[in-house]
KOLNUKOL-737377 format. One line per 3 residues: number of its first residue (from 1); their letters; for each residue z negated, x, y negated of N, C-alpha, C. Coordinates in steps of 0.02 Angstrom, whole numbers, plus 50000, padded with zeros to 5 digits. Layout:
BEGIN
NUM = a = Z X Y Z X Y Z X Y | ...
! end
This chain:
BEGIN
1 = mtr = 47667 56038 29626 47693 56092 29595 47701 56155 29643 | 47761 56158 29670 47784 56217 29709 47791 56287 29685 | 47758 56332 29711 47780 56396 29703 47804 56440 29760
4 = drs = 47852 56420 29786 47891 56457 29846 47911 56521 29830 | 47934 56532 29765 47968 56590 29744 47907 56644 29729 | 47865 56620 29702 47796 56663 29698 47787 56689 29752
7 = haa = 47769 56644 29808 47745 56663 29879 47790 56714 29892 | 47858 56701 29901 47888 56759 29934 47903 56834 29892 | 47888 56815 29827 47892 56883 29798 47813 56931 29795
10 = fer = 47760 56884 29816 47708 56912 29842 47710 56955 29926 | 47752 56914 29955 47756 56951 30022 47792 57008 30009 | 47853 57015 29969 47881 57068 29948 47841 57122 29925
13 = aka = 47804 57104 29878 47762 57161 29846 47713 57193 29907 | 47692 57144 29937 47634 57181 29978 47671 57220 30025 | 47728 57234 30046 47760 57278 30076 47762 57339 30050
16 = vip = 47779 57350 29984 47766 57413 29946 47722 57437 29903 | 47682 57394 29884 47621 57402 29853 47549 57376 29873 | 47502 57416 29874 47441 57407 29902 47420 57338 29885
19 = ggv = 47408 57293 29924 47382 57230 29918 47436 57175 29870 | 47490 57209 29852 47543 57173 29826 47531 57173 29756 | 47479 57202 29711 47477 57199 29650 47453 57277 29639
22 = nsp = 47467 57273 29558 47448 57350 29530 47388 57345 29493 | 47340 57294 29490 47279 57276 29477 47245 57236 29518 | 47185 57239 29533 47153 57210 29590 47143 57125 29578
25 = vra = 47125 57110 29518 47106 57041 29508 47165 57003 29498 | 47228 57030 29500 47282 56982 29504 47298 56954 29574 | 47262 56982 29625 47279 56957 29679 47248 56891 29699
28 = fkg = 47210 56862 29657 47165 56795 29667 47131 56803 29720 | 47093 56860 29740 47049 56865 29787 46973 56833 29775 | 46972 56825 29704 46917 56787 29675 46918 56704 29689
31 = vgg = 46972 56695 29694 46974 56614 29702 47017 56592 29757 | 47061 56631 29788 47081 56615 29851 47167 56596 29839 | 47200 56589 29887 47283 56577 29883 47304 56652 29862
34 = spv = 47372 56636 29835 47421 56694 29814 47434 56686 29743 | 47445 56740 29708 47464 56736 29632 47523 56717 29604 | 47519 56694 29545 47580 56667 29508 47627 56717 29490
37 = fvr = 47682 56731 29500 47732 56788 29477 47769 56762 29419 | 47757 56802 29355 47786 56781 29285 47852 56786 29292 | 47895 56748 29266 47968 56764 29236 47974 56773 29154
40 = eaa = 47944 56721 29140 47955 56749 29047 47888 56711 29008 | 47877 56727 28948 47827 56699 28907 47852 56697 28851 | 47819 56649 28815 47821 56634 28728 47764 56600 28707
43 = gar = 47737 56621 28646 47686 56585 28632 47617 56583 28664 | 47590 56518 28682 47526 56495 28730 47558 56493 28799 | 47615 56496 28821 47639 56482 28886 47671 56531 28921
46 = ftd = 47671 56527 28991 47724 56570 29034 47761 56532 29079 | 47808 56557 29099 47842 56525 29161 47850 56564 29212 | 47839 56531 29280 47839 56570 29339 47915 56572 29373
49 = ldg = 47910 56614 29428 47987 56623 29462 48010 56547 29482 | 47965 56488 29497 47991 56431 29519 48004 56381 29460 | 48005 56411 29392 48013 56373 29342 47948 56327 29313
52 = nty = 47895 56331 29351 47833 56286 29320 47802 56323 29256 | 47782 56292 29207 47764 56311 29141 47678 56305 29139 | 47654 56352 29111 47579 56357 29111 47556 56377 29043
55 = idc = 47505 56334 29024 47467 56372 28967 47420 56427 28986 | 47432 56482 28957 47401 56538 28977 47334 56551 28934 | 47275 56554 28968 47213 56570 28945 47172 56632 28968
58 = vms = 47224 56684 28987 47216 56739 29000 47244 56800 28950 | 47304 56775 28940 47340 56816 28884 47345 56892 28892 | 47354 56909 28960 47377 56980 28978 47293 57019 28974
61 = wgp = 47241 56972 28987 47180 57002 28986 47155 57021 28904 | 47173 56991 28863 47149 57011 28795 47199 57031 28735 | 47252 57065 28762 47293 57104 28709 47335 57056 28664
64 = lil = 47357 57007 28695 47405 56964 28648 47377 56904 28611 | 47349 56936 28561 47314 56890 28519 47344 56850 28470 | 47418 56879 28469 47458 56832 28424 47500 56793 28466
67 = gha = 47486 56794 28530 47537 56755 28567 47590 56789 28614 | 47616 56764 28664 47674 56799 28695 47724 56817 28658 | 47768 56860 28664 47836 56883 28638 47827 56858 28557
70 = dhr = 47777 56870 28518 47773 56865 28443 47831 56896 28419 | 47873 56882 28377 47940 56916 28346 47916 56968 28303 | 47844 56978 28265 47831 57041 28235 47819 57100 28283
73 = iid = 47799 57093 28336 47779 57144 28376 47861 57162 28425 | 47887 57106 28445 47958 57122 28472 48009 57159 28421 | 48006 57135 28355 48057 57167 28302 48028 57248 28315
76 = avv = 47964 57256 28298 47935 57320 28277 47945 57371 28347 | 47954 57341 28404 47961 57381 28467 48034 57397 28461 | 48067 57357 28453 48151 57364 28458 48168 57421 28403
79 = raa = 48145 57407 28344 48150 57459 28300 48141 57529 28314 | 48085 57527 28344 48060 57590 28367 48099 57626 28431 | 48102 57578 28467 48142 57607 28542 48219 57622 28518
82 = arg = 48251 57599 28470 48308 57618 28434 48320 57694 28417 | 48256 57735 28405 48256 57793 28370 48227 57837 28427 | 48215 57808 28494 48187 57846 28540 48126 57825 28568
85 = tsy = 48105 57835 28629 48064 57794 28671 47989 57848 28684 | 48002 57901 28663 47943 57959 28674 47974 58036 28665 | 47934 58067 28620 47947 58131 28592 47916 58191 28629
88 = gap = 47844 58177 28644 47812 58235 28659 47784 58269 28600 | 47797 58242 28540 47787 58277 28468 47749 58230 28434 | 47726 58260 28375 47683 58200 28326 47734 58167 28280
91 = tea = 47716 58094 28266 47753 58052 28228 47702 58033 28189 | 47743 58011 28118 47692 57977 28061 47673 57903 28090 | 47707 57876 28139 47676 57808 28169 47605 57823 28204
94 = esd = 47584 57874 28224 47501 57887 28244 47468 57881 28183 | 47477 57915 28127 47442 57914 28071 47438 57851 28041 | 47493 57805 28039 47502 57752 28019 47436 57702 28053
97 = lae = 47441 57706 28114 47400 57660 28160 47329 57693 28148 | 47312 57739 28152 47256 57775 28141 47216 57760 28082 | 47259 57763 28031 47224 57736 27959 47218 57655 27960
100 = lvi = 47253 57623 27993 47234 57548 28003 47172 57541 28043 | 47159 57576 28099 47096 57563 28134 47045 57597 28101 | 47043 57646 28056 46985 57673 28021 46955 57643 27966
103 = amv = 47027 57599 27928 47004 57547 27878 46976 57484 27910 | 46971 57468 27970 46951 57411 27997 46891 57404 28043 | 46876 57476 28067 46820 57477 28114 46762 57520 28085
106 = psv = 46716 57486 28068 46664 57510 28020 46635 57593 28049 | 46635 57602 28110 46600 57660 28111 46651 57725 28140 | 46718 57706 28124 46758 57759 28150 46771 57793 28086
109 = ekv = 46773 57861 28097 46798 57911 28041 46857 57943 28058 | 46868 57953 28131 46919 57990 28150 46936 57953 28225 | 46995 57942 28242 47010 57921 28302 47077 57949 28331
112 = rfc = 47074 57949 28409 47124 57995 28453 47150 57930 28498 | 47212 57928 28501 47243 57884 28547 47260 57908 28624 | 47245 57862 28654 47264 57878 28743 47317 57818 28764
115 = ssg = 47328 57819 28820 47368 57765 28846 47325 57716 28891 | 47258 57703 28894 47237 57651 28920 47160 57635 28907 | 47136 57591 28912 47058 57572 28900 47021 57634 28951
118 = tea = 47031 57636 29009 47002 57681 29057 46998 57761 29022 | 47063 57774 29006 47064 57844 28971 47011 57857 28912 | 47013 57802 28871 46975 57797 28813 46889 57803 28828
121 = tms = 46877 57757 28886 46794 57780 28898 46789 57834 28934 | 46839 57861 28985 46823 57920 29008 46812 57976 28962 | 46861 57980 28907 46862 58031 28866 46797 58027 28811
124 = alr = 46776 57973 28795 46733 57975 28757 46664 57993 28800 | 46657 57978 28869 46598 58016 28908 46595 58072 28893 | 46651 58108 28918 46659 58191 28912 46648 58214 28847
127 = lar = 46662 58176 28787 46650 58201 28717 46577 58200 28709 | 46555 58144 28741 46475 58129 28720 46435 58199 28756 | 46452 58210 28816 46419 58255 28852 46424 58325 28820
130 = gft = 46489 58348 28807 46514 58406 28769 46464 58423 28698 | 46452 58357 28665 46430 58352 28597 46353 58359 28595 | 46318 58333 28654 46251 58334 28663 46237 58395 28707
133 = gre = 46274 58410 28746 46247 58468 28795 46199 58430 28856 | 46212 58372 28856 46170 58334 28909 46212 58303 28955 | 46182 58280 29022 46242 58259 29073 46234 58200 29105
136 = kvv = 46183 58153 29100 46172 58088 29119 46207 58053 29059 | 46221 57988 29097 46244 57928 29048 46204 57865 29075 | 46187 57821 29038 46160 57751 29040 46225 57708 29034
139 = kfa = 46231 57654 29083 46279 57596 29071 46236 57535 29102 | 46270 57486 29097 46226 57423 29093 46257 57389 29173 | 46218 57356 29214 46241 57322 29273 46301 57255 29249
142 = gcy = 46343 57279 29279 46402 57218 29262 46449 57235 29208 | 46436 57289 29169 46482 57310 29126 46536 57365 29153 | 46604 57340 29142 46647 57375 29171 46678 57414 29118
145 = hgh = 46684 57481 29124 46716 57525 29076 46783 57559 29100 | 46817 57522 29154 46880 57556 29167 46859 57595 29244 | 46900 57619 29277 46903 57647 29346 46888 57706 29345
148 = ada = 46863 57744 29304 46836 57822 29323 46776 57825 29343 | 46762 57881 29384 46707 57876 29437 46638 57858 29410 | 46616 57885 29352 46547 57873 29325 46542 57800 29304
151 = fli = 46601 57756 29304 46581 57683 29281 46582 57649 29339 | 46611 57677 29396 46592 57624 29447 46537 57631 29497 | 46483 57617 29459 46422 57624 29494 46382 57564 29468
154 = sag = 46343 57527 29517 46308 57462 29497 46219 57481 29510 | 46194 57436 29483 46119 57451 29489 46090 57444 29564 | 46047 57488 29566 45997 57471 29629 45940 57442 29601
157 = sga = 45878 57442 29660 45826 57406 29620 45778 57451 29582 | 45754 57435 29527 45709 57474 29485 45755 57497 29436 | 45713 57502 29375 45771 57541 29317 45790 57602 29328
160 = ltm = 45738 57644 29366 45764 57719 29380 45800 57733 29436 | 45802 57683 29478 45850 57698 29542 45924 57723 29524 | 45939 57774 29556 46005 57785 29552 46051 57745 29584
163 = gtp = 46111 57744 29539 46156 57694 29557 46195 57692 29626 | 46218 57642 29657 46255 57641 29722 46335 57632 29698 | 46369 57686 29721 46442 57677 29700 46466 57617 29731
166 = dsp = 46522 57577 29691 46555 57524 29696 46617 57544 29749 | 46636 57607 29757 46695 57636 29784 46682 57680 29822 | 46712 57688 29882 46717 57753 29909 46760 57799 29867
169 = git = 46739 57870 29874 46776 57915 29839 46740 57946 29775 | 46685 57911 29766 46644 57934 29704 46594 57986 29736 | 46569 58039 29709 46537 58095 29721 46465 58068 29717
172 = agt = 46423 58122 29762 46349 58094 29740 46324 58132 29680 | 46359 58177 29659 46339 58209 29590 46349 58165 29533 | 46401 58129 29547 46428 58070 29478 46381 58015 29492
175 = trd = 46361 57990 29547 46308 57953 29560 46249 57956 29532 | 46229 58019 29548 46160 58051 29517 46145 58053 29450 | 46213 58060 29413 46217 58067 29343 46221 58010 29297
178 = tlv = 46224 57953 29342 46240 57877 29307 46185 57826 29320 | 46141 57820 29270 46077 57778 29270 46099 57706 29256 | 46094 57658 29285 46100 57588 29280 46034 57544 29272
181 = vpy = 46060 57500 29205 45992 57458 29199 46027 57386 29174 | 45975 57332 29184 46001 57270 29183 46025 57254 29090 | 46084 57221 29092 46111 57199 29031 46050 57167 28996
184 = ndl = 46043 57172 28926 45988 57133 28886 45917 57147 28894 | 45912 57202 28924 45839 57223 28960 45826 57297 28907 | 45798 57283 28849 45773 57346 28821 45717 57389 28839
187 = dal = 45676 57346 28878 45620 57377 28916 45649 57425 28974 | 45681 57419 29002 45714 57449 29066 45747 57516 29041 | 45780 57498 28984 45801 57564 28949 45756 57608 28906
190 = rtv = 45708 57582 28888 45645 57622 28864 45620 57666 28912 | 45623 57636 28982 45579 57666 29034 45622 57723 29050 | 45692 57717 29054 45739 57764 29081 45732 57823 29028
193 = fea = 45731 57800 28976 45742 57851 28913 45667 57904 28920 | 45617 57865 28934 45559 57910 28937 45543 57953 28987 | 45584 57932 29039 45585 57973 29103 45632 58030 29103
196 = ert = 45687 58032 29057 45747 58073 29056 45761 58093 28980 | 45709 58108 28957 45694 58129 28878 45754 58177 28858 | 45761 58224 28891 45804 58270 28869 45872 58278 28904
199 = tia = 45892 58229 28945 45957 58225 28999 45999 58185 28980 | 45989 58132 28939 46039 58071 28936 46084 58090 28862 | 46146 58096 28881 46192 58105 28832 46210 58049 28793
202 = cvi = 46217 57985 28827 46237 57926 28798 46223 57863 28832 | 46212 57811 28802 46222 57754 28819 46285 57701 28803 | 46314 57683 28858 46385 57649 28845 46375 57566 28858
205 = vep = 46397 57535 28827 46394 57445 28831 46447 57418 28805 | 46479 57375 28848 46517 57319 28826 46465 57273 28763 | 46481 57269 28705 46425 57245 28675 46430 57160 28672
208 = yvg = 46489 57128 28682 46487 57059 28714 46536 57082 28783 | 46483 57063 28837 46517 57079 28898 46573 57031 28923 | 46619 57058 28946 46689 57023 28959 46707 57018 29037
211 = nmg = 46675 57066 29065 46686 57082 29148 46643 57068 29190 | 46594 57016 29176 46555 56971 29234 46557 56913 29210 | 46616 56881 29176 46624 56825 29130 46595 56844 29071
214 = lvl = 46596 56798 29025 46565 56810 28940 46499 56817 28951 | 46450 56868 28937 46381 56866 28933 46373 56903 28859 | 46336 56860 28817 46318 56886 28751 46251 56920 28760
217 = pkp = 46234 56977 28702 46182 57000 28697 46121 56947 28667 | 46063 56965 28690 46001 56919 28648 45989 56953 28594 | 45971 56897 28536 45957 56929 28474 45915 56992 28483
220 = gfl = 45928 57042 28440 45903 57101 28424 45907 57152 28488 | 45954 57134 28546 45976 57185 28595 46015 57236 28566 | 46061 57225 28527 46112 57279 28515 46078 57330 28453
223 = agl = 46042 57294 28416 45992 57330 28361 45946 57379 28404 | 45924 57348 28455 45860 57385 28497 45911 57448 28524 | 45964 57444 28549 46002 57491 28585 46018 57555 28538
226 = ral = 46033 57528 28471 46035 57589 28424 45975 57617 28403 | 45926 57587 28404 45857 57619 28387 45844 57671 28440 | 45845 57645 28500 45815 57688 28566 45848 57748 28565
229 = cte = 45929 57736 28553 45975 57802 28563 45954 57855 28506 | 45946 57831 28434 45916 57874 28379 45863 57905 28411 | 45808 57870 28425 45753 57901 28448 45745 57944 28492
232 = fga = 45796 57932 28549 45800 58004 28599 45852 58042 28585 | 45904 58035 28538 45943 58090 28518 46008 58069 28568 | 46018 58019 28591 46072 58003 28637 46126 57969 28593
235 = lli = 46193 57972 28614 46233 57945 28564 46250 57869 28598 | 46259 57825 28553 46285 57756 28567 46351 57749 28560 | 46379 57721 28632 46454 57705 28633 46467 57637 28637
238 = fde = 46504 57602 28592 46514 57528 28610 46590 57529 28632 | 46594 57495 28701 46663 57485 28725 46685 57430 28701 | 46735 57433 28646 46760 57371 28619 46830 57368 28633
241 = vmt = 46840 57389 28703 46917 57375 28724 46933 57316 28719 | 46892 57253 28752 46903 57188 28737 46900 57163 28680 | 46845 57178 28642 46815 57140 28595 46841 57176 28518
244 = gfr = 46862 57234 28522 46898 57257 28450 46957 57229 28429 | 46943 57209 28364 46991 57169 28331 47006 57093 28366 | 46963 57077 28408 46960 57017 28450 46914 56963 28410
247 = vap = 46849 56998 28405 46805 56933 28392 46788 56944 28312 | 46817 56994 28278 46823 57009 28204 46852 57078 28189 | 46885 57058 28129 46916 57139 28116 46908 57206 28148
250 = ggv = 46834 57209 28129 46817 57267 28152 46767 57267 28215 | 46784 57216 28251 46749 57205 28312 46687 57181 28319 | 46641 57190 28368 46572 57168 28371 46528 57201 28327
253 = qer = 46539 57269 28313 46499 57306 28276 46501 57282 28191 | 46544 57251 28176 46561 57225 28115 46520 57152 28112 | 46533 57113 28163 46504 57044 28171 46428 57046 28175
256 = egv = 46402 57100 28213 46339 57096 28223 46304 57153 28179 | 46326 57195 28143 46308 57245 28096 46275 57304 28119 | 46290 57317 28186 46250 57380 28230 46316 57423 28235
259 = lpd = 46304 57486 28207 46339 57541 28211 46338 57581 28276 | 46382 57597 28323 46383 57642 28345 46399 57708 28329 | 46385 57759 28373 46417 57829 28366 46488 57845 28377
262 = mtt = 46517 57811 28439 46578 57812 28450 46602 57742 28481 | 46667 57719 28481 46694 57666 28497 46746 57678 28539 | 46754 57648 28588 46818 57635 28627 46866 57579 28618
265 = lgk = 46928 57584 28619 46963 57521 28586 47035 57522 28646 | 47048 57476 28664 47121 57450 28693 47151 57384 28688 | 47181 57357 28733 47213 57284 28732 47241 57279 28672
268 = vig = 47204 57234 28621 47237 57211 28566 47267 57267 28521 | 47237 57326 28519 47261 57381 28464 47330 57408 28499 | 47363 57389 28547 47426 57394 28580 47474 57338 28573
271 = ggl = 47445 57281 28555 47488 57219 28553 47523 57202 28619 | 47491 57221 28679 47537 57214 28733 47571 57264 28772 | 47578 57330 28737 47589 57395 28758 47534 57431 28777
274 = pvg = 47533 57481 28828 47486 57523 28856 47474 57571 28789 | 47396 57555 28763 47383 57597 28716 47299 57588 28726 | 47264 57639 28718 47193 57660 28713 47174 57700 28661
277 = afg = 47110 57696 28640 47083 57746 28588 47025 57734 28588 | 46983 57810 28569 46913 57816 28559 46909 57861 28481 | 46853 57837 28451 46834 57861 28386 46769 57857 28373
280 = gra = 46745 57888 28315 46685 57885 28288 46670 57933 28230 | 46610 57959 28226 46605 58008 28182 46630 58058 28179 | 46651 58087 28111 46691 58149 28120 46669 58209 28157
283 = eim = 46599 58217 28134 46565 58279 28170 46569 58282 28248 | 46573 58213 28287 46568 58214 28347 46660 58220 28361 | 46710 58181 28340 46775 58193 28347 46812 58256 28341
286 = ekl = 46782 58295 28303 46805 58365 28287 46792 58410 28331 | 46747 58394 28389 46729 58435 28446 46788 58445 28487 | 46838 58385 28493 46913 58385 28536 46947 58428 28521
289 = spl = 46970 58460 28566 47032 58513 28563 47089 58470 28526 | 47121 58503 28478 47129 58587 28483 47082 58611 28428 | 47040 58562 28387 46989 58591 28326 46934 58613 28365
292 = gsi = 46914 58566 28421 46855 58600 28459 46877 58617 28519 | 46810 58633 28569 46815 58654 28633 46816 58596 28697 | 46825 58532 28669 46820 58483 28713 46882 58458 28724
295 = yqa = 46904 58475 28796 46973 58460 28806 46997 58372 28822 | 47044 58351 28794 47079 58289 28807 47166 58295 28790 | 47189 58265 28830 47274 58260 28816 47305 58212 28854
298 = gtl = 47370 58198 28845 47403 58147 28872 47475 58146 28847 | 47515 58150 28900 47600 58158 28890 47621 58104 28844 | 47602 58039 28852 47628 57982 28822 47567 57957 28762
301 = sgn = 47516 57991 28753 47467 57976 28696 47493 57977 28635 | 47500 57919 28605 47532 57903 28533 47598 57886 28520 | 47623 57856 28593 47683 57836 28607 47725 57787 28560
304 = pla = 47777 57816 28529 47806 57775 28469 47815 57702 28476 | 47835 57680 28532 47833 57599 28547 47754 57568 28546 | 47714 57608 28577 47649 57579 28571 47609 57583 28494
307 = maa = 47634 57631 28460 47610 57636 28403 47637 57590 28350 | 47694 57559 28369 47735 57519 28323 47705 57448 28342 | 47703 57433 28409 47667 57369 28433 47603 57370 28402
310 = gra = 47565 57412 28393 47488 57413 28381 47493 57388 28297 | 47526 57436 28264 47527 57418 28191 47548 57354 28178 | 47596 57322 28208 47617 57261 28195 47569 57207 28204
313 = tle = 47532 57219 28257 47480 57179 28278 47420 57179 28231 | 47395 57234 28211 47338 57244 28154 47358 57227 28092 | 47419 57228 28065 47434 57210 28004 47435 57130 27997
316 = alr = 47455 57101 28057 47462 57038 28061 47385 56990 28054 | 47341 57033 28099 47279 57008 28086 47229 57018 28018 | 47265 57059 27981 47239 57068 27916 47249 57013 27865
319 = epg = 47305 56962 27881 47321 56904 27850 47264 56861 27830 | 47253 56832 27767 47187 56790 27759 47190 56723 27806 | 47127 56710 27833 47118 56654 27877 47130 56668 27959
322 = iye = 47146 56734 27979 47167 56731 28034 47103 56719 28074 | 47042 56750 28073 46983 56750 28110 46967 56684 28112 | 46958 56637 28048 46936 56586 28046 46969 56541 28110
325 = rld = 47043 56546 28114 47078 56508 28168 47061 56520 28226 | 47054 56589 28242 47026 56612 28306 46967 56583 28325 | 46916 56591 28283 46843 56556 28291 46853 56491 28307
328 = aag = 46898 56457 28263 46900 56386 28281 46934 56359 28345 | 46985 56407 28370 46995 56388 28430 46963 56411 28487 | 46909 56461 28487 46874 56479 28535 46808 56420 28535
331 = arf = 46798 56390 28473 46746 56334 28480 46780 56278 28499 | 46831 56255 28487 46857 56199 28506 46878 56195 28601 | 46889 56251 28610 46899 56259 28687 46812 56243 28729
334 = ttg = 46778 56295 28688 46720 56307 28730 46671 56238 28720 | 46671 56214 28665 46639 56150 28660 46660 56090 28701 | 46723 56086 28689 46763 56032 28747 46749 56040 28808
337 = mhd = 46741 56100 28846 46741 56112 28911 46668 56088 28912 | 46607 56107 28871 46534 56095 28885 46544 56022 28892 | 46570 55983 28840 46556 55899 28839 46595 55868 28899
340 = ifa = 46646 55901 28925 46670 55878 28999 46620 55900 29046 | 46604 55955 29057 46556 55965 29111 46486 55921 29108 | 46460 55911 29040 46397 55882 29040 46405 55803 29062
343 = rhg = 46460 55771 29035 46483 55715 29041 46481 55694 29110 | 46503 55743 29173 46514 55722 29234 46454 55750 29275 | 46404 55779 29237 46347 55807 29269 46356 55883 29306
346 = vah = 46396 55913 29281 46414 55984 29310 46367 56027 29287 | 46327 56076 29318 46279 56123 29300 46327 56175 29272 | 46315 56201 29215 46356 56250 29191 46323 56281 29123
349 = qha = 46352 56352 29106 46324 56390 29041 46395 56398 29006 | 46394 56406 28948 46459 56419 28922 46448 56464 28857 | 46500 56496 28835 46490 56546 28764 46562 56547 28742
352 = hrg = 46553 56579 28693 46628 56607 28644 46603 56643 28578 | 46631 56694 28586 46632 56740 28508 46711 56740 28494 | 46724 56708 28440 46792 56713 28415 46836 56669 28464
355 = smv = 46887 56703 28492 46935 56690 28544 46935 56706 28606 | 46859 56734 28616 46851 56759 28682 46798 56698 28705 | 46819 56676 28770 46787 56608 28784 46759 56618 28865
358 = gff = 46714 56587 28887 46691 56592 28951 46634 56537 28977 | 46639 56516 29041 46575 56479 29060 46562 56498 29142 | 46512 56467 29157 46486 56485 29220 46470 56408 29258
361 = fta = 46480 56408 29321 46448 56356 29349 46380 56361 29384 | 46333 56364 29339 46269 56373 29369 46220 56343 29313 | 46146 56319 29343 46103 56292 29296 46064 56348 29253
364 = qdv = 46064 56401 29282 46028 56463 29260 46057 56489 29193 | 46011 56496 29134 46048 56542 29091 46074 56607 29120 | 46136 56640 29085 46168 56695 29110 46164 56753 29060
367 = vdl = 46125 56798 29068 46100 56849 29028 46115 56912 29047 | 46134 56923 29116 46138 56983 29151 46184 56968 29210 | 46196 57027 29244 46231 57024 29314 46207 56965 29364
370 = asa = 46131 56978 29386 46099 56944 29429 46092 56870 29404 | 46091 56851 29354 46102 56773 29327 46169 56757 29329 | 46225 56800 29315 46300 56789 29329 46318 56759 29400
373 = kts = 46273 56812 29449 46284 56788 29505 46261 56727 29549 | 46229 56683 29516 46206 56625 29522 46250 56568 29527 | 46313 56599 29495 46379 56543 29481 46403 56526 29540
376 = dtv = 46416 56459 29551 46454 56431 29619 46530 56463 29611 | 46542 56505 29641 46606 56527 29650 46661 56484 29685 | 46634 56453 29745 46671 56416 29766 46694 56351 29727
379 = fyg = 46648 56324 29688 46670 56270 29649 46718 56289 29594 | 46710 56355 29571 46765 56378 29515 46830 56392 29558 | 46836 56415 29611 46892 56419 29640 46931 56351 29651
382 = kff = 46908 56306 29668 46934 56238 29670 46961 56205 29601 | 46911 56230 29558 46931 56209 29475 46983 56234 29462 | 46993 56310 29476 47050 56358 29450 47111 56327 29475
385 = hem = 47107 56313 29546 47168 56292 29570 47192 56222 29556 | 47148 56168 29540 47167 56103 29509 47198 56121 29456 | 47167 56158 29403 47186 56174 29344 47249 56201 29342
388 = ldr = 47259 56248 29394 47326 56272 29390 47394 56228 29410 | 47375 56180 29452 47408 56139 29482 47425 56082 29422 | 47389 56084 29374 47400 56046 29304 47434 56085 29256
391 = gvy = 47447 56155 29260 47485 56193 29217 47444 56224 29176 | 47380 56235 29192 47333 56284 29146 47313 56349 29193 | 47335 56399 29160 47313 56469 29195 47248 56498 29158
394 = lap = 47196 56476 29207 47134 56521 29184 47127 56573 29223 | 47074 56627 29206 47053 56693 29241 47052 56674 29317 | 47079 56710 29361 47074 56705 29424 47016 56742 29448
397 = sqf = 46957 56721 29428 46894 56744 29457 46835 56705 29416 | 46782 56695 29419 46717 56676 29394 46699 56725 29348 | 46721 56786 29352 46668 56842 29316 46717 56879 29282
400 = eag = 46761 56832 29252 46817 56860 29198 46804 56817 29130 | 46803 56843 29065 46811 56816 29011 46886 56780 29006 | 46888 56729 28967 46940 56705 28935 46975 56724 28886
403 = fls = 47038 56723 28858 47067 56740 28788 47116 56691 28756 | 47107 56666 28712 47145 56625 28658 47185 56658 28620 | 47227 56642 28589 47279 56674 28545 47287 56620 28480
406 = lah = 47312 56647 28425 47343 56617 28372 47394 56556 28394 | 47428 56579 28448 47469 56518 28487 47440 56447 28511 | 47379 56468 28509 47330 56415 28552 47308 56372 28487
409 = dda = 47354 56309 28476 47337 56277 28422 47304 56198 28446 | 47283 56163 28408 47224 56112 28431 47259 56071 28483 | 47321 56052 28474 47363 56018 28524 47358 56053 28596
412 = tid = 47372 56113 28604 47372 56158 28657 47310 56155 28679 | 47255 56165 28647 47192 56164 28681 47164 56095 28711 | 47189 56033 28656 47184 55978 28697 47208 55964 28752
415 = eil = 47274 56001 28771 47302 55985 28844 47258 56011 28891 | 47227 56069 28873 47180 56110 28930 47120 56077 28937 | 47095 56022 28887 47035 55990 28898 47049 55925 28941
418 = aaa = 47110 55903 28920 47132 55840 28942 47139 55858 29025 | 47164 55908 29047 47178 55931 29115 47107 55940 29142 | 47066 55978 29111 46990 55986 29136 46962 55931 29146
421 = ddv = 46961 55881 29103 46928 55814 29129 46951 55780 29184 | 47015 55769 29193 47050 55752 29243 47037 55779 29314 | 47029 55859 29316 47002 55888 29369 46926 55881 29383
424 = iga = 46891 55882 29340 46806 55877 29355 46805 55796 29372 | 46838 55756 29354 46834 55685 29387 46861 55687 29454 | 46911 55712 29477 46947 55705 29537 46898 55755 29573
427 = lha = 46873 55815 29572 46828 55843 29607 46760 55807 29625 | 46744 55766 29571 46680 55738 29588 46688 55669 29641 | 46755 55647 29619 46774 55594 29655 46770 55606 29753
430 = la = 46790 55678 29753 46796 55706 29832 46735 55723 29857 | 46691 55727 29805 46613 55762 29822 46571 55695 29855
! end
């Protein structure tokens, strides 16, 4: 499979865009080589500049739960665009989508739209600090909440060690106010709370972690977070940018029966257009300007094209049987991969929730960042490229979840599994 045009496009992009990409993981640093440039897509597949077609297991990193170029979304966006692309003034489309979100997400009483998941989490953090009058926040190592300064902090040694910035440009003050503990470790979180009883504004968590690969909570972990935040007067924020409307109509909080104080949303809520949102209890959300004194704004917030795409997506997801189909697709993919790896004696871990899927090439149970890092990333890179050459596009990093869609029917998933079986057999023959 040749990708000469993609290589040429990457060289062109590198001359005018830092690293040749507008989001780092697209550059294939985690697997080596150069990225595939997409020409067009439909359903579960996309076609690159050279005319090669791939089954897409990334789906724009989660938003495309209905598949690429779904006619319901395209029609809604075209109708909205014909009336104008942006007004800088309110529209009923914003209320239409807000009412859908509130009806579907159990903890959300009021919601505000923005243009990205990063904006949503950044704004939720400011709101939590303003509402509680406290400054410090707790996050979990390996959870990614966008690229705002407070979130680009990873764990140091010990539960109370101040975080180490993951990027230059983050101030010492931001680092000091961000406390990092291991995911799935309630004892470490209690230790932090007991040391910082009156200073922690909120705990923010990906309830199912999708940004270090798919890592699931241990039984009782999410309920334990809820109990500790209540005990110490801090707000609990579920970052459901990935999981919202993906693993259940109301996200992880519906599936697990644990309600946060605030929820951040993105990806699926925009149906492939740039949308973020944050919502929660009315008494918290009413502290936002112009009703309250905590400021948040955005020129394109509530953009009519994005609202139309989001509404079309959520309405489609409310049809009977949708989530059963998505769950079945995730189970078929993950069980099939497990069977292939096990049959060939490849050490691995696997997980899925709904149509979110993941696997690690390690013999160790993956419960947090430290255990995720035991994965054989070199083997993953080989597996990725061999799958790519067979027309299957996986996440170009061991530490990212995969996403399926309603367009991934049984036959499509079986194509993926057949390719994986062939690849693992070939890699073992070379070993």
